[in-house]
PyMOL commands that place a pseudoatom at each C-alpha (Angstrom):
pseudoatom trace, name=CA, resn=MET, resi=1, chain=A, elem=C, hetatm=0, pos=[103.164, 59.886, -46.845]
pseudoatom trace, name=CA, resn=ASP, resi=2, chain=A, elem=C, hetatm=0, pos=[105.528, 56.651, -46.638]
pseudoatom trace, name=CA, resn=ILE, resi=3, chain=A, elem=C, hetatm=0, pos=[103.744, 54.114, -49.105]
pseudoatom trace, name=CA, resn=GLY, resi=4, chain=A, elem=C, hetatm=0, pos=[104.681, 50.179, -49.421]
pseudoatom trace, name=CA, resn=ILE, resi=5, chain=A, elem=C, hetatm=0, pos=[103.369, 48.500, -52.724]
pseudoatom trace, name=CA, resn=LEU, resi=6, chain=A, elem=C, hetatm=0, pos=[102.533, 44.714, -53.044]
pseudoatom trace, name=CA, resn=ILE, resi=7, chain=A, elem=C, hetatm=0, pos=[102.372, 43.484, -56.622]
pseudoatom trace, name=CA, resn=ASN, resi=8, chain=A, elem=C, hetatm=0, pos=[101.089, 40.142, -57.170]
pseudoatom trace, name=CA, resn=GLU, resi=9, chain=A, elem=C, hetatm=0, pos=[100.668, 40.043, -60.808]
pseudoatom trace, name=CA, resn=GLY, resi=10, chain=A, elem=C, hetatm=0, pos=[103.110, 39.521, -63.768]
pseudoatom trace, name=CA, resn=PRO, resi=11, chain=A, elem=C, hetatm=0, pos=[104.333, 42.503, -66.422]
pseudoatom trace, name=CA, resn=TYR, resi=12, chain=A, elem=C, hetatm=0, pos=[102.285, 41.131, -69.462]
pseudoatom trace, name=CA, resn=THR, resi=13, chain=A, elem=C, hetatm=0, pos=[99.828, 38.991, -68.010]
pseudoatom trace, name=CA, resn=HIS, resi=14, chain=A, elem=C, hetatm=0, pos=[97.253, 41.342, -66.118]
pseudoatom trace, name=CA, resn=GLN, resi=15, chain=A, elem=C, hetatm=0, pos=[96.907, 45.031, -65.384]
pseudoatom trace, name=CA, resn=ALA, resi=16, chain=A, elem=C, hetatm=0, pos=[98.226, 45.012, -61.874]
pseudoatom trace, name=CA, resn=SER, resi=17, chain=A, elem=C, hetatm=0, pos=[102.182, 46.029, -62.560]
pseudoatom trace, name=CA, resn=ASP, resi=18, chain=A, elem=C, hetatm=0, pos=[101.088, 48.916, -64.775]
pseudoatom trace, name=CA, resn=SER, resi=19, chain=A, elem=C, hetatm=0, pos=[98.553, 50.113, -62.430]
pseudoatom trace, name=CA, resn=ALA, resi=20, chain=A, elem=C, hetatm=0, pos=[101.226, 50.158, -59.853]
pseudoatom trace, name=CA, resn=TYR, resi=21, chain=A, elem=C, hetatm=0, pos=[103.941, 51.823, -61.697]
pseudoatom trace, name=CA, resn=LEU, resi=22, chain=A, elem=C, hetatm=0, pos=[101.646, 54.549, -62.421]
pseudoatom trace, name=CA, resn=PHE, resi=23, chain=A, elem=C, hetatm=0, pos=[100.002, 54.468, -59.001]
pseudoatom trace, name=CA, resn=ALA, resi=24, chain=A, elem=C, hetatm=0, pos=[103.750, 55.041, -57.696]
pseudoatom trace, name=CA, resn=ARG, resi=25, chain=A, elem=C, hetatm=0, pos=[105.203, 57.790, -60.017]
pseudoatom trace, name=CA, resn=ALA, resi=26, chain=A, elem=C, hetatm=0, pos=[101.662, 59.662, -59.513]
pseudoatom trace, name=CA, resn=ALA, resi=27, chain=A, elem=C, hetatm=0, pos=[102.322, 59.387, -55.412]
pseudoatom trace, name=CA, resn=ILE, resi=28, chain=A, elem=C, hetatm=0, pos=[106.198, 60.402, -55.877]
pseudoatom trace, name=CA, resn=GLU, resi=29, chain=A, elem=C, hetatm=0, pos=[104.628, 63.455, -58.398]
pseudoatom trace, name=CA, resn=LYS, resi=30, chain=A, elem=C, hetatm=0, pos=[102.281, 64.592, -55.497]
pseudoatom trace, name=CA, resn=GLY, resi=31, chain=A, elem=C, hetatm=0, pos=[105.036, 64.490, -52.635]
pseudoatom trace, name=CA, resn=HIS, resi=32, chain=A, elem=C, hetatm=0, pos=[104.669, 60.984, -51.218]
pseudoatom trace, name=CA, resn=LYS, resi=33, chain=A, elem=C, hetatm=0, pos=[107.410, 58.466, -50.615]
pseudoatom trace, name=CA, resn=VAL, resi=34, chain=A, elem=C, hetatm=0, pos=[107.197, 55.148, -51.869]
pseudoatom trace, name=CA, resn=SER, resi=35, chain=A, elem=C, hetatm=0, pos=[109.875, 53.167, -49.949]
pseudoatom trace, name=CA, resn=ARG, resi=36, chain=A, elem=C, hetatm=0, pos=[109.511, 49.647, -50.894]
pseudoatom trace, name=CA, resn=VAL, resi=37, chain=A, elem=C, hetatm=0, pos=[107.774, 47.629, -53.714]
pseudoatom trace, name=CA, resn=PHE, resi=38, chain=A, elem=C, hetatm=0, pos=[107.674, 43.921, -52.910]
pseudoatom trace, name=CA, resn=PHE, resi=39, chain=A, elem=C, hetatm=0, pos=[107.351, 41.643, -55.999]
pseudoatom trace, name=CA, resn=TYR, resi=40, chain=A, elem=C, hetatm=0, pos=[104.966, 38.274, -55.161]
pseudoatom trace, name=CA, resn=HIS, resi=41, chain=A, elem=C, hetatm=0, pos=[103.902, 35.374, -56.606]
pseudoatom trace, name=CA, resn=ASP, resi=42, chain=A, elem=C, hetatm=0, pos=[103.943, 35.895, -60.500]
pseudoatom trace, name=CA, resn=GLY, resi=43, chain=A, elem=C, hetatm=0, pos=[104.852, 39.473, -59.614]
pseudoatom trace, name=CA, resn=VAL, resi=44, chain=A, elem=C, hetatm=0, pos=[108.488, 38.216, -59.289]
pseudoatom trace, name=CA, resn=ASN, resi=45, chain=A, elem=C, hetatm=0, pos=[108.320, 38.268, -63.322]
pseudoatom trace, name=CA, resn=ASN, resi=46, chain=A, elem=C, hetatm=0, pos=[108.509, 42.140, -63.309]
pseudoatom trace, name=CA, resn=SER, resi=47, chain=A, elem=C, hetatm=0, pos=[111.743, 42.057, -62.246]
pseudoatom trace, name=CA, resn=THR, resi=48, chain=A, elem=C, hetatm=0, pos=[113.732, 39.709, -64.601]
pseudoatom trace, name=CA, resn=ARG, resi=49, chain=A, elem=C, hetatm=0, pos=[116.394, 40.997, -67.207]
pseudoatom trace, name=CA, resn=LEU, resi=50, chain=A, elem=C, hetatm=0, pos=[115.138, 38.228, -69.511]
pseudoatom trace, name=CA, resn=THR, resi=51, chain=A, elem=C, hetatm=0, pos=[112.160, 39.802, -70.422]
pseudoatom trace, name=CA, resn=GLU, resi=52, chain=A, elem=C, hetatm=0, pos=[112.564, 41.370, -73.843]
pseudoatom trace, name=CA, resn=PRO, resi=53, chain=A, elem=C, hetatm=0, pos=[109.357, 42.953, -74.996]
pseudoatom trace, name=CA, resn=PRO, resi=54, chain=A, elem=C, hetatm=0, pos=[108.995, 44.197, -78.508]
pseudoatom trace, name=CA, resn=GLN, resi=55, chain=A, elem=C, hetatm=0, pos=[110.403, 47.717, -79.322]
pseudoatom trace, name=CA, resn=ASP, resi=56, chain=A, elem=C, hetatm=0, pos=[107.202, 49.203, -80.065]
pseudoatom trace, name=CA, resn=ASP, resi=57, chain=A, elem=C, hetatm=0, pos=[105.702, 47.820, -76.400]
pseudoatom trace, name=CA, resn=ARG, resi=58, chain=A, elem=C, hetatm=0, pos=[106.224, 49.154, -72.698]
pseudoatom trace, name=CA, resn=ASN, resi=59, chain=A, elem=C, hetatm=0, pos=[109.409, 47.364, -71.208]
pseudoatom trace, name=CA, resn=ILE, resi=60, chain=A, elem=C, hetatm=0, pos=[107.846, 47.113, -67.657]
pseudoatom trace, name=CA, resn=VAL, resi=61, chain=A, elem=C, hetatm=0, pos=[110.940, 46.001, -66.188]
pseudoatom trace, name=CA, resn=ASN, resi=62, chain=A, elem=C, hetatm=0, pos=[112.937, 48.774, -67.150]
pseudoatom trace, name=CA, resn=ARG, resi=63, chain=A, elem=C, hetatm=0, pos=[110.467, 51.279, -65.772]
pseudoatom trace, name=CA, resn=TRP, resi=64, chain=A, elem=C, hetatm=0, pos=[110.416, 49.581, -62.679]
pseudoatom trace, name=CA, resn=ALA, resi=65, chain=A, elem=C, hetatm=0, pos=[114.033, 49.920, -62.749]
pseudoatom trace, name=CA, resn=LYS, resi=66, chain=A, elem=C, hetatm=0, pos=[114.179, 53.300, -63.363]
pseudoatom trace, name=CA, resn=LEU, resi=67, chain=A, elem=C, hetatm=0, pos=[111.704, 54.314, -61.066]
pseudoatom trace, name=CA, resn=GLY, resi=68, chain=A, elem=C, hetatm=0, pos=[113.583, 52.649, -58.116]
pseudoatom trace, name=CA, resn=GLN, resi=69, chain=A, elem=C, hetatm=0, pos=[116.874, 54.283, -58.878]
pseudoatom trace, name=CA, resn=GLU, resi=70, chain=A, elem=C, hetatm=0, pos=[115.783, 57.802, -59.277]
pseudoatom trace, name=CA, resn=ASN, resi=71, chain=A, elem=C, hetatm=0, pos=[113.444, 57.608, -56.289]
pseudoatom trace, name=CA, resn=ASN, resi=72, chain=A, elem=C, hetatm=0, pos=[115.625, 55.396, -53.883]
pseudoatom trace, name=CA, resn=ILE, resi=73, chain=A, elem=C, hetatm=0, pos=[112.812, 52.860, -54.135]
pseudoatom trace, name=CA, resn=ASP, resi=74, chain=A, elem=C, hetatm=0, pos=[113.786, 49.323, -52.566]
pseudoatom trace, name=CA, resn=LEU, resi=75, chain=A, elem=C, hetatm=0, pos=[112.527, 47.021, -54.893]
pseudoatom trace, name=CA, resn=VAL, resi=76, chain=A, elem=C, hetatm=0, pos=[112.477, 43.365, -53.573]
pseudoatom trace, name=CA, resn=VAL, resi=77, chain=A, elem=C, hetatm=0, pos=[111.707, 40.242, -54.854]
pseudoatom trace, name=CA, resn=CYS, resi=78, chain=A, elem=C, hetatm=0, pos=[110.400, 37.074, -52.920]
pseudoatom trace, name=CA, resn=VAL, resi=79, chain=A, elem=C, hetatm=0, pos=[112.983, 34.462, -52.742]
pseudoatom trace, name=CA, resn=ALA, resi=80, chain=A, elem=C, hetatm=0, pos=[110.787, 31.784, -52.693]
pseudoatom trace, name=CA, resn=ALA, resi=81, chain=A, elem=C, hetatm=0, pos=[108.548, 32.665, -55.532]
pseudoatom trace, name=CA, resn=ALA, resi=82, chain=A, elem=C, hetatm=0, pos=[111.633, 33.730, -57.746]
pseudoatom trace, name=CA, resn=LEU, resi=83, chain=A, elem=C, hetatm=0, pos=[113.106, 30.399, -57.296]
pseudoatom trace, name=CA, resn=ARG, resi=84, chain=A, elem=C, hetatm=0, pos=[109.689, 28.473, -58.238]
pseudoatom trace, name=CA, resn=ARG, resi=85, chain=A, elem=C, hetatm=0, pos=[109.905, 30.643, -61.336]
pseudoatom trace, name=CA, resn=GLY, resi=86, chain=A, elem=C, hetatm=0, pos=[113.881, 30.198, -62.141]
pseudoatom trace, name=CA, resn=ILE, resi=87, chain=A, elem=C, hetatm=0, pos=[114.563, 33.716, -61.288]
pseudoatom trace, name=CA, resn=GLN, resi=88, chain=A, elem=C, hetatm=0, pos=[118.078, 33.916, -59.446]
pseudoatom trace, name=CA, resn=ASP, resi=89, chain=A, elem=C, hetatm=0, pos=[120.358, 36.990, -58.524]
pseudoatom trace, name=CA, resn=GLU, resi=90, chain=A, elem=C, hetatm=0, pos=[122.099, 36.491, -62.146]
pseudoatom trace, name=CA, resn=ASN, resi=91, chain=A, elem=C, hetatm=0, pos=[118.671, 37.140, -63.847]
pseudoatom trace, name=CA, resn=LEU, resi=92, chain=A, elem=C, hetatm=0, pos=[117.515, 40.026, -62.212]
pseudoatom trace, name=CA, resn=ALA, resi=93, chain=A, elem=C, hetatm=0, pos=[117.563, 43.644, -63.689]
pseudoatom trace, name=CA, resn=PRO, resi=94, chain=A, elem=C, hetatm=0, pos=[119.325, 46.488, -61.802]
pseudoatom trace, name=CA, resn=GLY, resi=95, chain=A, elem=C, hetatm=0, pos=[118.213, 47.908, -58.991]
pseudoatom trace, name=CA, resn=PHE, resi=96, chain=A, elem=C, hetatm=0, pos=[115.886, 44.812, -58.052]
pseudoatom trace, name=CA, resn=ARG, resi=97, chain=A, elem=C, hetatm=0, pos=[117.247, 42.539, -54.998]
pseudoatom trace, name=CA, resn=ILE, resi=98, chain=A, elem=C, hetatm=0, pos=[115.877, 39.216, -53.884]
pseudoatom trace, name=CA, resn=SER, resi=99, chain=A, elem=C, hetatm=0, pos=[115.114, 38.531, -50.269]
pseudoatom trace, name=CA, resn=GLY, resi=100, chain=A, elem=C, hetatm=0, pos=[112.223, 36.736, -47.698]
pseudoatom trace, name=CA, resn=LEU, resi=101, chain=A, elem=C, hetatm=0, pos=[108.881, 37.750, -46.659]
pseudoatom trace, name=CA, resn=GLY, resi=102, chain=A, elem=C, hetatm=0, pos=[110.224, 39.793, -43.796]
pseudoatom trace, name=CA, resn=GLN, resi=103, chain=A, elem=C, hetatm=0, pos=[110.851, 42.582, -45.871]
pseudoatom trace, name=CA, resn=LEU, resi=104, chain=A, elem=C, hetatm=0, pos=[107.087, 42.535, -46.875]
pseudoatom trace, name=CA, resn=ILE, resi=105, chain=A, elem=C, hetatm=0, pos=[106.042, 42.396, -43.144]
pseudoatom trace, name=CA, resn=GLU, resi=106, chain=A, elem=C, hetatm=0, pos=[108.437, 45.063, -42.401]
pseudoatom trace, name=CA, resn=ALA, resi=107, chain=A, elem=C, hetatm=0, pos=[107.020, 47.319, -45.214]
pseudoatom trace, name=CA, resn=GLY, resi=108, chain=A, elem=C, hetatm=0, pos=[103.804, 46.849, -43.725]
pseudoatom trace, name=CA, resn=ILE, resi=109, chain=A, elem=C, hetatm=0, pos=[104.760, 47.879, -40.358]
pseudoatom trace, name=CA, resn=GLN, resi=110, chain=A, elem=C, hetatm=0, pos=[107.297, 50.841, -41.405]
pseudoatom trace, name=CA, resn=ALA, resi=111, chain=A, elem=C, hetatm=0, pos=[104.731, 52.296, -44.447]
pseudoatom trace, name=CA, resn=GLU, resi=112, chain=A, elem=C, hetatm=0, pos=[101.828, 54.664, -43.185]
pseudoatom trace, name=CA, resn=ARG, resi=113, chain=A, elem=C, hetatm=0, pos=[99.723, 52.984, -46.303]
pseudoatom trace, name=CA, resn=MET, resi=114, chain=A, elem=C, hetatm=0, pos=[100.132, 49.511, -47.939]
pseudoatom trace, name=CA, resn=VAL, resi=115, chain=A, elem=C, hetatm=0, pos=[98.670, 49.140, -51.506]
pseudoatom trace, name=CA, resn=THR, resi=116, chain=A, elem=C, hetatm=0, pos=[98.478, 45.904, -53.124]
pseudoatom trace, name=CA, resn=PHE, resi=117, chain=A, elem=C, hetatm=0, pos=[98.065, 45.299, -57.067]
pseudoatom trace, name=CA, resn=GLY, resi=118, chain=A, elem=C, hetatm=0, pos=[96.408, 41.745, -58.160]
pseudoatom trace, name=CA, resn=ASP, resi=119, chain=A, elem=C, hetatm=0, pos=[95.350, 39.260, -56.762]
for i in range(1, 119): cmd.bond("trace and resi %d" % i, "trace and resi %d" % (i + 1))
show_as sticks, trace
zoom trace
């Protein structure tokens, strides 16, 4: 099954990003494909290389980057939401890219299931 994921919440203020990551990893382990993860609203904060969690904490940005790279997942950050939060191309962690809402619509059309995390 081809799955698209939408994340609307930031990495350390809400459980949504952790839940989405664990869901994506479990789906892949079960043989499903996660074709695209779209980061929207405060979810764009999952993409910034400026995040520096303490050493004993999980690094959610690096988790997404590694999962995307290892599984050929398109990690798309909403341009409007990113710019509102000061995130530009030079601030993105490796593996993420900025694009428009058309990528979210496309994911919803092409994926067999679209799963949303966060309000």
